[in-house]
C-alpha positions as a Markdown table, in Angstrom:
| # | Residue | x | y | z |
|---|---|---|---|---|
| 1 | Met | 9.9 | 9.0 | 7.2 |
| 2 | Thr | 7.6 | 10.0 | 4.4 |
| 3 | Asp | 6.5 | 13.4 | 3.1 |
| 4 | Tyr | 2.9 | 12.4 | 2.4 |
| 5 | Asp | 0.1 | 10.5 | 4.1 |
| 6 | Val | 0.8 | 7.0 | 3.1 |
| 7 | Ala | -2.4 | 5.5 | 4.5 |
| 8 | Ala | -4.6 | 8.0 | 2.8 |
| 9 | Thr | -2.7 | 7.8 | -0.5 |
| 10 | Trp | -3.0 | 4.0 | -0.7 |
| 11 | Ala | -6.5 | 3.7 | 0.9 |
| 12 | Gly | -8.7 | 1.2 | -1.0 |
| 13 | Leu | -5.8 | -0.4 | -2.9 |
| 14 | Thr | -5.6 | -4.0 | -1.8 |
| 15 | Ser | -2.5 | -6.2 | -1.8 |
| 16 | Ser | -4.1 | -8.2 | -4.6 |
| 17 | Ile | -4.5 | -5.1 | -6.9 |
| 18 | Val | -1.0 | -3.9 | -6.1 |
| 19 | Ser | 0.4 | -7.3 | -6.9 |
| 20 | Asp | -1.4 | -7.3 | -10.2 |
| 21 | Cys | 0.4 | -4.1 | -11.0 |
| 22 | Leu | 3.8 | -5.7 | -10.2 |
| 23 | Gly | 3.3 | -8.6 | -12.7 |
| 24 | Arg | 1.8 | -10.7 | -9.8 |
| 25 | Phe | 5.2 | -10.9 | -8.2 |
| 26 | Arg | 6.6 | -9.3 | -5.0 |
| 27 | Val | 4.0 | -11.2 | -2.8 |
| 28 | Met | 5.2 | -13.0 | 0.3 |
| 29 | Glu | 4.4 | -16.6 | 1.0 |
| 30 | Pro | 0.8 | -17.0 | 2.2 |
| 31 | Ala | 2.1 | -18.5 | 5.4 |
| 32 | Ile | 3.0 | -15.0 | 6.5 |
| 33 | Ala | -0.6 | -14.0 | 7.3 |
| 34 | Asp | -2.7 | -11.3 | 9.0 |
| 35 | Leu | -2.8 | -12.3 | 12.7 |
| 36 | Val | -4.7 | -9.2 | 14.1 |
| 37 | Gly | -7.1 | -8.1 | 11.3 |
| 38 | Val | -5.7 | -4.6 | 10.9 |
| 39 | Pro | -4.3 | -3.7 | 7.4 |
| 40 | Leu | -0.9 | -2.1 | 7.1 |
| 41 | Val | 0.9 | 0.2 | 4.7 |
| 42 | Gly | 4.2 | 2.0 | 5.1 |
| 43 | Pro | 7.9 | 2.1 | 4.3 |
| 44 | Ala | 10.0 | -0.9 | 5.3 |
| 45 | Phe | 12.6 | -0.8 | 8.1 |
| 46 | Thr | 14.5 | -4.1 | 7.7 |
| 47 | Val | 15.9 | -6.5 | 10.3 |
| 48 | Gln | 17.5 | -9.9 | 10.1 |
| 49 | Val | 18.0 | -12.2 | 13.1 |
| 50 | Val | 19.1 | -15.6 | 13.9 |
| 51 | Pro | 16.0 | -17.9 | 14.3 |
| 52 | Gly | 14.7 | -17.5 | 17.8 |
| 53 | Glu | 16.7 | -14.4 | 18.7 |
| 54 | Asn | 15.1 | -11.0 | 19.3 |
| 55 | Gly | 17.7 | -8.8 | 21.0 |
| 56 | Thr | 18.4 | -7.3 | 17.6 |
| 57 | Ile | 14.7 | -6.6 | 17.1 |
| 58 | His | 14.6 | -4.6 | 20.3 |
| 59 | Arg | 17.5 | -2.5 | 19.0 |
| 60 | Ala | 15.7 | -2.1 | 15.7 |
| 61 | Val | 12.5 | -0.8 | 17.3 |
| 62 | Ala | 14.6 | 1.8 | 19.2 |
| 63 | Ala | 16.3 | 2.8 | 16.0 |
| 64 | Ala | 13.4 | 2.8 | 13.5 |
| 65 | Pro | 11.9 | 6.1 | 12.4 |
| 66 | Met | 8.3 | 7.0 | 13.1 |
| 67 | Asp | 5.8 | 5.6 | 10.6 |
| 68 | Ala | 8.1 | 2.7 | 9.6 |
| 69 | Val | 7.0 | -0.9 | 9.1 |
| 70 | Leu | 9.3 | -3.4 | 10.6 |
| 71 | Val | 10.1 | -6.2 | 8.2 |
| 72 | Ile | 11.9 | -9.0 | 10.0 |
| 73 | Asp | 13.6 | -12.0 | 8.5 |
| 74 | Ala | 13.6 | -14.4 | 11.5 |
| 75 | Gly | 14.6 | -17.3 | 9.3 |
| 76 | Gly | 11.1 | -18.7 | 8.9 |
| 77 | Gly | 11.2 | -20.3 | 12.3 |
| 78 | Asn | 7.9 | -21.1 | 13.9 |
| 79 | Glu | 8.9 | -22.9 | 17.1 |
| 80 | Arg | 10.1 | -19.9 | 19.1 |
| 81 | Ala | 8.5 | -16.5 | 19.1 |
| 82 | Val | 10.6 | -13.4 | 18.4 |
| 83 | Trp | 7.8 | -10.8 | 19.0 |
| 84 | Gly | 5.3 | -10.3 | 21.8 |
| 85 | Glu | 3.4 | -7.7 | 23.8 |
| 86 | Leu | 6.5 | -5.9 | 25.1 |
| 87 | Leu | 7.8 | -5.2 | 21.6 |
| 88 | Thr | 4.3 | -4.3 | 20.5 |
| 89 | Val | 4.0 | -1.6 | 23.1 |
| 90 | Ala | 7.5 | -0.3 | 22.4 |
| 91 | Ala | 6.7 | -0.2 | 18.6 |
| 92 | Gln | 3.4 | 1.7 | 19.2 |
| 93 | Thr | 5.1 | 4.1 | 21.6 |
| 94 | Arg | 7.8 | 4.8 | 18.9 |
| 95 | Gly | 5.0 | 5.5 | 16.3 |
| 96 | Leu | 5.7 | 2.5 | 14.1 |
| 97 | Arg | 2.9 | 1.4 | 11.8 |
| 98 | Gly | 3.2 | -2.4 | 12.3 |
| 99 | Ala | 5.4 | -5.5 | 11.7 |
| 100 | Val | 5.8 | -8.2 | 9.2 |
| 101 | Ile | 7.8 | -11.2 | 10.5 |
| 102 | Asp | 9.1 | -14.3 | 8.8 |
| 103 | Gly | 8.8 | -16.1 | 12.0 |
| 104 | Ala | 6.5 | -16.7 | 15.0 |
| 105 | Val | 5.0 | -14.4 | 17.7 |
| 106 | Arg | 3.3 | -14.7 | 21.0 |
| 107 | Asp | 0.9 | -12.7 | 23.3 |
| 108 | Leu | -1.6 | -12.6 | 20.4 |
| 109 | Ala | -4.6 | -11.8 | 22.7 |
| 110 | Ala | -2.8 | -8.8 | 24.1 |
| 111 | Ile | -1.7 | -7.7 | 20.6 |
| 112 | His | -5.3 | -8.0 | 19.4 |
| 113 | Arg | -6.5 | -5.7 | 22.2 |
| 114 | Arg | -3.9 | -3.1 | 21.2 |
| 115 | Ala | -4.9 | -3.4 | 17.5 |
| 116 | Phe | -1.3 | -3.5 | 16.3 |
| 117 | Pro | -1.0 | -4.6 | 12.7 |
| 118 | Leu | 1.0 | -7.8 | 12.7 |
| 119 | Phe | 1.7 | -10.3 | 10.0 |
| 120 | Ala | 3.7 | -13.5 | 10.8 |
| 121 | Arg | 3.8 | -17.3 | 10.4 |
| 122 | Gly | 1.8 | -17.9 | 13.5 |
| 123 | Ala | 2.0 | -18.1 | 17.3 |
| 124 | Ala | 4.4 | -20.0 | 19.4 |
| 125 | Gly | 4.5 | -20.3 | 23.2 |
| 126 | Ala | 8.2 | -20.6 | 23.6 |
| 127 | Gly | 10.0 | -17.3 | 24.1 |
| 128 | Pro | 13.1 | -15.9 | 22.3 |
| 129 | His | 16.8 | -15.9 | 23.1 |
| 130 | Lys | 19.0 | -12.9 | 23.1 |
| 131 | Gly | 22.7 | -12.4 | 22.3 |
| 132 | Trp | 23.4 | -13.2 | 18.7 |
| 133 | Pro | 24.0 | -10.1 | 16.6 |
| 134 | Gly | 21.7 | -9.6 | 13.6 |
| 135 | Leu | 21.4 | -7.0 | 10.9 |
| 136 | Ile | 19.5 | -3.7 | 10.8 |
| 137 | Gly | 18.8 | -1.6 | 7.8 |
| 138 | Glu | 20.2 | -4.0 | 5.2 |
| 139 | Val | 18.6 | -5.7 | 2.2 |
| 140 | Ile | 16.9 | -8.9 | 3.5 |
| 141 | Gln | 14.6 | -11.6 | 2.3 |
| 142 | Cys | 11.2 | -12.0 | 4.0 |
| 143 | Gly | 8.7 | -14.6 | 2.9 |
| 144 | Arg | 10.8 | -15.3 | -0.3 |
| 145 | Val | 10.6 | -11.6 | -1.3 |
| 146 | Val | 13.7 | -9.3 | -1.3 |
| 147 | Val | 13.0 | -6.2 | 0.8 |
| 148 | Ala | 15.2 | -3.1 | 0.9 |
| 149 | Pro | 14.9 | -0.3 | 3.4 |
| 150 | Gly | 12.3 | 2.2 | 2.2 |
| 151 | Asp | 10.4 | -0.2 | 0.0 |
| 152 | Leu | 6.6 | 0.1 | 0.5 |
| 153 | Val | 4.8 | -2.6 | 2.3 |
| 154 | Ile | 1.1 | -3.2 | 1.7 |
| 155 | Ala | -0.4 | -5.9 | 3.9 |
| 156 | Asp | -4.0 | -7.0 | 4.5 |
| 157 | Ala | -6.1 | -10.1 | 4.8 |
| 158 | Gly | -5.2 | -11.0 | 1.2 |
| 159 | Gly | -1.4 | -11.1 | 1.8 |
| 160 | Val | 1.7 | -9.0 | 2.0 |
| 161 | Val | 3.2 | -7.3 | -1.1 |
| 162 | Val | 6.3 | -5.2 | -1.3 |
| 163 | Val | 6.7 | -2.4 | -3.8 |
| 164 | Pro | 10.3 | -1.5 | -4.7 |
| 165 | Arg | 11.0 | 2.1 | -3.6 |
| 166 | Ala | 11.8 | 3.2 | -7.2 |
| 167 | Arg | 8.5 | 1.9 | -8.4 |
| 168 | Val | 6.2 | 3.3 | -5.8 |
| 169 | Ala | 4.8 | 6.3 | -7.8 |
| 170 | Gln | 4.3 | 4.3 | -11.0 |
| 171 | Thr | 2.7 | 1.4 | -9.1 |
| 172 | His | 0.3 | 3.7 | -7.3 |
| 173 | Arg | -0.9 | 5.2 | -10.6 |
| 174 | Glu | -1.4 | 1.7 | -12.1 |
| 175 | Ala | -3.2 | 0.4 | -9.0 |
| 176 | Val | -5.6 | 3.3 | -9.0 |
| 177 | Glu | -6.4 | 2.6 | -12.7 |
| 178 | Arg | -6.7 | -1.1 | -12.0 |
| 179 | Ala | -9.1 | -0.5 | -9.0 |
| 180 | Thr | -11.3 | 1.7 | -11.2 |
| 181 | Ile | -11.4 | -0.9 | -13.9 |
| 182 | Glu | -12.4 | -3.6 | -11.4 |
| 183 | Glu | -15.1 | -1.5 | -9.9 |
| 184 | Asp | -16.6 | -1.1 | -13.4 |
| 185 | Trp | -16.4 | -4.8 | -13.9 |
| 186 | Leu | -18.2 | -5.4 | -10.6 |
| 187 | Gln | -21.0 | -3.0 | -11.6 |
| 188 | Arg | -21.4 | -4.7 | -14.9 |
| 189 | Ile | -21.5 | -8.2 | -13.3 |
| 190 | Glu | -24.2 | -6.9 | -10.9 |
| 191 | Gly | -26.1 | -5.6 | -13.9 |
| 192 | Gly | -26.2 | -9.1 | -15.3 |
| 193 | Glu | -23.2 | -9.2 | -17.7 |
| 194 | Ser | -21.2 | -12.4 | -17.8 |
| 195 | Thr | -17.6 | -12.5 | -16.7 |
| 196 | Leu | -16.9 | -14.4 | -19.9 |
| 197 | Asp | -17.9 | -11.3 | -22.0 |
| 198 | Ile | -16.3 | -8.8 | -19.6 |
| 199 | Leu | -12.9 | -10.6 | -19.6 |
| 200 | Gly | -13.1 | -11.7 | -23.2 |
| 201 | Leu | -13.1 | -15.4 | -22.3 |
| 202 | Arg | -15.7 | -16.7 | -24.7 |
| 203 | Ser | -14.4 | -19.2 | -27.3 |
| 204 | Asp | -14.9 | -18.4 | -30.9 |
| 205 | Pro | -17.9 | -20.2 | -32.4 |
């Protein structure tokens, strides 16, 4: 799906730094959290389903290109899981990078063992329904962020941020610069300087 190594290109650039370079916008609600402890970066493949339905998600996994990140608008429901171990194995077999779900999941212990990057609202024991058609490959909203196919998803313990496809190159340059600046600040703080001086926060006398 991409012509470069996404993980290597964005290595070391956290969701927080990337969000800073997007005006501190484009960050999903904190309720959509890291459930496995494995960071994730890659281009979005979008899905929208009726809350509690996952037949469309099975079809999306079969249709998604290798290296994609499934971004699923499941209506924010947290009472019925739309993702579990079966879809995890199917996604890994297809070469997908991970999933971000505005909804609930189940089989978390098994997904942990498989180290599949997964971000969602939490776990629910009740399983999904099937049979209501959803949307695949359309512009959706996930965690109150608009996501289009091909947008770049960067997700880690700090949150999930979405970089619009047209701004990926610019945002990467700015994020690298920002990370370099923050590393300098950290070294200065460790050397004894005050954050008030570094950030120009001291009041005039």
